[in-house]
N, C-alpha and C positions, 0 to 999 in steps of 0.2 A: 830457698827453704823449705820442707815439708813440716807442717805442723799436725799435732796429735788431730785437731779438726779435720784436717783434707785426708788423711790416712783413714781416718773410723769413715768419713763419707765415701770414699772408694772403696771400702771394704763392704758396707750395708748393702749394694747392691745386690752382694751374693746371698744374703739371707732370705730365709722363707719366714713365714709370719703366716698366722690365724686368728682370726678375731670374732669373740663373741659380743654382742650389743646387746643389753637387758633392757627390756623397754614395755611400755604399755600400749597396745593398740588402743585406735580411737573408740568410742563408744558406737555401737554397731558396725563394728569392722572384725574381721575375721583373720586366721592366720593365712588362709588362703588369699584373699584381697590384697593382706600386705606384703606375701611373697610375689604375686603379681606386679605389685606398684614396684617393688625393689627389682625382681626379675627385667621388667621394661627401661627401667633408667641403666640397669649393666648391661641390659642387651643380653641377658644372659639368663640359666635356669635359676627360680630358689625353689626347692622342694620344700612341701608341708612333711615332716617327719612324726612320727608317732613318740610321745616322751620315753616309754621301752627303747627306743633306738637311738636316743639321742647322741650317745657316745659312739657310733659306728660311723668311721669315716665315711664322707660323701663326696664325689669330685665337684658340687657344685655348691652355691649358697643353697642354705637351708633353714627354715626357721621352725623351734619347736616351743612347747609351752614350758614352763618356768616355775614350779612349785614353790621356790624360796621367795618369788617375788609376791607370795599369797592370792595368788587368782588364775586360774587354770583357765578361765577365758581371755581375758587380756592381759595377763602377762606373758610375755614371748621374748624367747632368746634366738638373736638371728646371728647363725654362725658362717664365716666364712669358708671356702675352701683354702688350701694351701697356695699361699699365693709368695711372688718372690720381688723382693727388691723396693724400687721405689714405685713400680706398678703397683704394688700389696698397697702401698700409703697412699697412692691415686684413687684405686679401685675403692678403697675401704671410705675414702672421704666422700666419692661418689654415691657408696650406699649410705651413708650416714645423712646424707642432703635428700635421697630418696626418702628415709623414714623420716625427716623433718617436713618434706612435702606431705607425707602423709599422713603426717597429724601424731605421730607415736608422742608419748612423753615419757619422762622420767622422774623417779622420787628416790629417795635415798636409799630406797630397798632396792636399787640396781645398781650393776656393777660393770665397767667395761673390761674384759678378760682379754690381756693381748698373749700370743702365742709366739714363741722366737726359736726356730730351728736350731738344735745342736746334734744334731747325729753326728758330727764331726768329732766331737768331743767324747763320744761314746767309754774310750779308754783311759780318759783325761780326768779322773776325781778332783787334782789340784784346780783345772777350771771351775768346776761346782762348788768349790769352798771359796776361791776367790770372788765368785758370783756374791754368795750368801755375805761373806764378808764386808762384800762393796754395798751390798744394798742395806745390811745392818748398819755400817758406818754411816752410811747418806741417809738414813730413816729417817732422821727430826728433820733434816731437810726436805725431804721429799712429803713429809709430815705438813708441813708448812703450805704447801701448794695443792692440798688437797682439803676438802671439806670436813668439819669438824666429826662427821660420821666416818670417817675414813682411817681415820688419825689413831695411833696408838692398836691399842684391840676393840675400837669400840663396834667392830664389825666382825662377830663371829666367822666369815666367810671369809676374811682376809685379815688373820692375826698378826700383831708385830711379832719382829725378830728378836726384841730388844730384850728379853730374857735368856738368849739361848749363849750358854757360855762358850768362850772362846775355846776352852778346853775341847767340848763337845763337837766343834767343828772341827779342829785339828785332828781328833782322836778318831774319827769315824773311818771305816776301813771301804766304802762302798755307796754308791748312791745311794739306794734305799736304805742304809745304815745311817746316812746323813740326814735323809726326810724324815725317819724314824726318830732320831736322836732331837731334831728341830719339834717334833709334835710333841715329844715327851716334854720338853723345855717349856714350851708355850701352853701347853695345856688343851691344843686344839683338839676337834671334835676327828677331824680326818688330817690325813699328811699333807693333803692340797688345799688346806683352809689356812693360807697365807697370803701375807702381801707378794710374797716372791713363793711359787710354787715349783721347786724342783723334783716334786715325786709326779711331776706331768712328763717326764724323761720315760718312764718305766712303760707308759703305753703310745705317747705321742711323738717322744724323741724330739721333745720341746721343752724347754721352761716358761714357764708360766707369770706374768706379772698380775695379778688382781687388785690392787692397792685401789686403783683410777674407780671415781666415783660414775655413776652410770650417765653418760650422754650422748646426745645424735647429733651433735657439734661438730661439723666436720674439722675446723681447725684445731681443737682441741685434740681431737681422736689422732690426726695426723702427727700433731708433734709429739704425743705421748708414745707414740709405734717407734717413731724415729729414736726417741729419748730410751725405750726399752732395747730396740736393735743396737744402740750405743753402748747401751751396758753390757749386753754381749758380747761386744767386741772387745770392751774394756778390758772383763775379765780373762779373755783369752790371752791377753798381754801380761807384762809383769806391773804388778800395783805397787806402791810402797806404804806398807801397811805399819812401816816400824817394826825396826828389829826383835828378835823374842832372845836377843842375847842379854842376858842380867838383867831380864823381865823379873820388874817385882814378882812374890810369890804369896799366891791366896792361901792362906795356913788355916783359913775356916777349914771345917768337915764338910767333905763331899756330899752334897743334897741339902746341906741344910740352908737357911734363908740367908746367914751372913756368908755362906759360899757363893751363892747365885746372886749377891749384891754384889760380893768383891769381884767376879765375874762381868759384870753388867761396865763396873767401874773400871776395868784393864780393857775395854773394849777401845778402839782408836776415837770415837767420841765421847767416850764418856758415859755420864750418865746424870739426869737430873733428878731432883728428889720426886718430882710429878713421875717422873717415867719408873723410877723404884715403886713407888706407891701404888701404880697400875699393875706392874706386874706382879710385887705379892698382896694384892688387895687391902692396903692398908691404908689409914687415912690421912697419917703423916708419918714421917721418918726423919732420925738425924742422920746426915749420912757420913759425918765425919767420924760418928761413933759406930755406924755400923763397919765402916771401911777398916778402924782401929779392928774391930772384930774379925777380921779379914786379915789382919796385919799388914794393912797399906796402910800409906800417907797419900792423902788426897788437898788437892788447892783446887779455887773454884776460879772460873771465870764468869762474868754477867753479859749477858747481852739483852738489851733492855730488859724486861721485867723475869728473864729465865737464869738462872741461875745452874752452870753444868759444872759438875764435880771429874775432877780428871787423876789418875793416879801417877804421883809423883817419881819420874826415873832420875836416876843417878846421871848429873851431869847433864840435866836439860830439865826447862821448862814449858816443852810443849809435848801434847799428848800421844802424836805420832807426826811422819810426813805430810798427812792428810790435812787441808784445809776443810774444815767440816762447816762450810757456807754453801747457798745457789754458788757463787763464784768457783769456788775449788771444785764441787762436783762436774761443773760443765768442762771444765780444764782437764779433770780425771778424765771424763767420756768423748772428751770431744766434740761437746754441741757448738752450735753454730752462733752466731749474735744473734739471731733472729729468736732460738731458742731459749739462750739465755736471757733476754728480755720479756717473752712468755713469762717463764719462770719467776722472774722476779716482779713482774706486774699481778701475776697470779697472786704470790705468795703475800703481795700488799692489800690486795681487795681483799683477802682472806683473813687479814690478820686480826685478833683478837674476836673473830665469829665464834658462836657455840651454836646458831642453827647451821643447818643444812642446806648448801649452795649446790647447784651441779656445777 
């Protein structure tokens, strides 16, 4: 019997990847010495590129300075060329080991960005909508495996998708339209500054996953690359987000706070009071009162210390056909047992943390 995991594993080999590893060079070292160290380990070339040419495609690995790290001398970004399939995962893992041995370090300013090629979806807007909805549905789960500095919208360079209304996704008429609608809903400075950046398609023919914290740990990086690839593969198929038939109607005035909160509650994963406060910039909120203002009836489910609210649908007590847990996420994307174990261990280790951890 063929499982979702084996189907996804079989097709991930055909995907293309690109990775950006943000880090700090050791004291006394330069981008040139870092490039030589990485190139030597990979038996390839790593070019030193001026910042103004950072976005120019390069057939080899390259290193550029990164102003977002606050240090134009030690702050660096190592960028891979286009890599394919499992060989991509292994090569990036080797690159991480080279940077670790070189003495590169990370702080909460750093990120790990993974691009997955989707040129074959150029004429399939529904793929991009499914991918956004998939990431949005499981963002609360993915937040649990990230440090506090990468949860919700704590980092302005990878903002949450939580406040993006379902109708915004449904109504988009093109990929740029969808990217701009997400930016407006989230308040991001640029279209690309989201945990999932679909605006990358316009320049690179990729989607970019920006949420992961900076790391030169080969094991973490390889697993995250695989998970990103599997999210893309899952979005190419059908995902049961729940029927739109007889969907409860958000009756609040479009653009109002009550409307935006109603749209958050209508998501497959619902919303918590904390998520709503983060999205609205409020210190506290009465979720049932805001739901009533949107003409919605909600019920709550408690998991540990967190209470999540869902819109009640006729004849059903469940928010959707998706199980919003690590296990549910792994089932949807076809993650391996090892990947699931890693995510569960990571979530347990980070549970209740408020400080940054790589």
